[in-house]
Phi, psi and omega in degrees: 000133181279126179242123179260132179242135180234151175285172189299320182293321178293318179299319181298316179296321179296317180297315179299318180296317180296319178296317181298309184289328175295318178296319180298318179296317179296317179296315180299319179297318179297317178301310188285327178291319184281332186064020185292143176244125180302150178299148177090015182274015175353240190282341182272064185280132176293163177283125178244333176220165180222132174272183179128239185293130179301141174065022176268148175223152183243116173268126179239141181234124174273135178227124176241338181202159174092164183228325187296310181293315176305318180294319180291324176298317177300319178300316183287324175295319179296318180297329181266000183054046179244147180238151189217188175236129177250124175257118187233155175278161177301311179300323178295317178299319179298321182280340186227054183298329179294324178288324175300313180295323178295317178306312181294317182296330182267011171090011177273158170271145174239113177251183184243144171259010187093188184262328175227151185275082179230157176285112182287343179293339178266005184256149174289161184305321182293327177291320178300310180298319180296320178300312184289322179294318179296319179294318178297322179296320179294322178295319179295322177294333178281355178103009180264155170288171176304132183294150176261337190235143181227133173242118179294137180307130180071001183077011182274123182210163167216184183300324181296320180295313182293321179295319178297319178296316181298321180298336179262011178080021183254133173268125180280129187234124172252231183198160174247345178231123179254115180289349181052029185289336180294345176280350183052057182276356185116142185297324180293324179291319179301310181298314183292326178298314180292314185293331179289334187250337186291141175211178180306128178089355181296144168251121189256128177270121174222176180228152180222037172282176177289353173269006187250043183293331177292326175297315177302315180292331181283339190303313181303313179293323180296312180296318178297316181295322177299315182290328174296333177269005178080019182255132182247123178289122181225156179284155180300318185303321180291323182283320183288337178295337180239011185264155175268355183276000000 
């Protein structure tokens, strides 16, 4: 049996890191499970559905880490001739510029999740703007144009967050259908959850980190089921160019 030994300072850093990422996962889960919107989110409402082309649906994938699953998701979308929206962090774009360029070349939209996965509702206005500006800069360095779309981490937003995004030319995008794939309930459950709720104009929340292998496995059945229902996955940019929303 392999036993790894670390000195006290290394152990302390490992424990702090595990606590931080565990807390982040729990908070993100609570946000996404509850669908809660902070008070004061008034008139600056994010986009949850989109009108426009009949029978269109929008598949969105959040990516914060990893390379294997994002690349495989792109392969499966290409095989099905389906297009989607990828929301990525600045550091992920910096680490994977070739995948960012591939997303764009294959007709997908690339939006931003900000630069770090933190709740921006707890941040002062200058921090919100700095987060979004830094993320946009990383996307541009990766070879992408300035992003058009922003998804707040965990879906947590208020008027200040949406206003800061709008000031930078970003449309805030949430979702109307949650695939709950981050719970890893099984690929069949992910596909059936989306197919039971999706309709014309739906924006579907999914994930494509390297921890989202069940989402990858669900994609063929999900894409097939959408088309059997007459729904075509298309990017937001194409729909909003002709939409009244």
